[in-house]
N, C-alpha and C positions, 0 to 999 in steps of 0.2 A: 223572758220573763213570763209571756202570756202562757207558755207550755208549762212552766212550774206550777201556775196558778191553777191550771186545769187537772195537773196531778193531785193536788191538795184537796180540789172538789171531788174527785174520785173516790174518797176514802171519808168515812165518818167514824168518830170515835164511838167505840161499843158501850152500852148501857146495861147496866144490871139491872134487873126488876126491884131488888130491895124488898121491903115488907117489914113486918114486925121484927123488931131485933136486929135490924140491919142499917148500916151506914153505908151509901153509896155515891159515888162521884165518878166523874170522866174530866180527862185533859183535852187539850184541843190538838188538831191535826197539826203535826209539823214535820219539818224534814228532819231525817235521820242524823244522828251526830256526825259531822264532818263529812256529810254527802249532800249534794245539792237536791233540791226538790224534785226536780226533774228525774231523778234517779232513785230516790227512796223518800217515803212519808211513812210516818207511825203515828198512833194516838194510844193512849192507856187509860184503862179504868180500873176501879176498884168495887169490891164490896166486902166488909168486913163487919163483924158483931162487936166490934169496939171503934171508936172513933180512929181515922187514920191520921196518924202523926209523923208521916214520912211522905215524901214525893211519890207521885203516882207509878212511878217506874223505878223504884229504888228497892233494894232488900229492906223491908221494914222494921228495922231493929227497936226504933223506939216503940212502934206499934205493939210489937211482939212482946216488949217487956210488961205491956200492960194487958195481954191476952190472958183470960181464965184458962184453964184446961179445956173447958167446953168451947172455947173461940174458935173464929175461923177468920182468915184474911185471903183474899183472893185479888188476885192480880192479873189483869189480861192487856196484852198490847198487841194490836193489829196493824200490820203494816201493807204496804205495796211497793215492791222492789223490781228493778229492773236490772239484770235478768232475775226472775222469780227464783228464789231459793227455798228450801226446807221440804220436808217429807209429805207429800202430797196424800191426801186422805179426806175422810168426812169431819165435819164440824158439826154440833158441838162433840166434844170429847166427854168421856166419863171418867171421873177418878174412881180408880179401885183401890183398895187396901194394900195390894201389891206394888203399887207405883209409889206409897209414901216411903220416905227415907229421913232417917233421924238427922237434923241439923244440916245446915249448909253454910259455907263461907262466913264464919263467925258468929253463925245462929248456934246455940248450944242443942245438943243431941235431944234434949227432952221436949223439942218442937218437931212435929212431922213436917215433911215439905216434898210437894211435887212439882215437877218442871216437865211440862208437856209442851210439844211444838206439832203443827198441824198446818199444812197449806191446803187451802178449799176456795174454790171459786175465785182464784186469783188474789187471796188475801193471805197473808202470813198471820197465824195466831201462835203467839206465845203466852203459855198459863202457866202461872203459878200458884200454887196453894198453900199455906201454912195452918197447921193445926196448932191447938195449945197444948198436944201431948203428942209424943213421938208415934202411938198406935191410935189414930183416930177411932172414935166410936162410930158404930152403924149410923147413927142420928147425925153424926158430925158428915159423914159421908154424905148422906141422903141429903143435908142441908146444904153441902157446897155444890152437889150436882144439879140440886133445883135451881140455883142462882145460874150457872153454868149454860144449863139446858135451855134458860130464856133470855139469855142474853141478845139484845138488838142492836 
């Protein structure tokens, strides 16, 4: 019991900076689904240009339904897992236009989506970004990258 509490303490939920036009939030650190906390813990956070209408770690179908073409939804889940998994590299990542794909798992192709993963400093980062259009504008990419680049 003490070991799992120590693992939970070794991870904190990420926090987006927010700012004008952004809605942000963070969930709590919890064990990964179906795995004891001594093996895996995770926490999710979000930043969106509209209020989040879904859970912190769900594909945001209801939020996307309210997302205007210039809107953005960002979800970040961080975790510590034993054994460590994922592609090692640097964090934060930058979202590039070529990373954006139209639609995903029931999300209409009119929305652009990015899924990126990276393991850095012993922490696994799973980043999702949805845009209100299949091909985000330069401004949308810059706004998303500004939030991602200042996550704490």
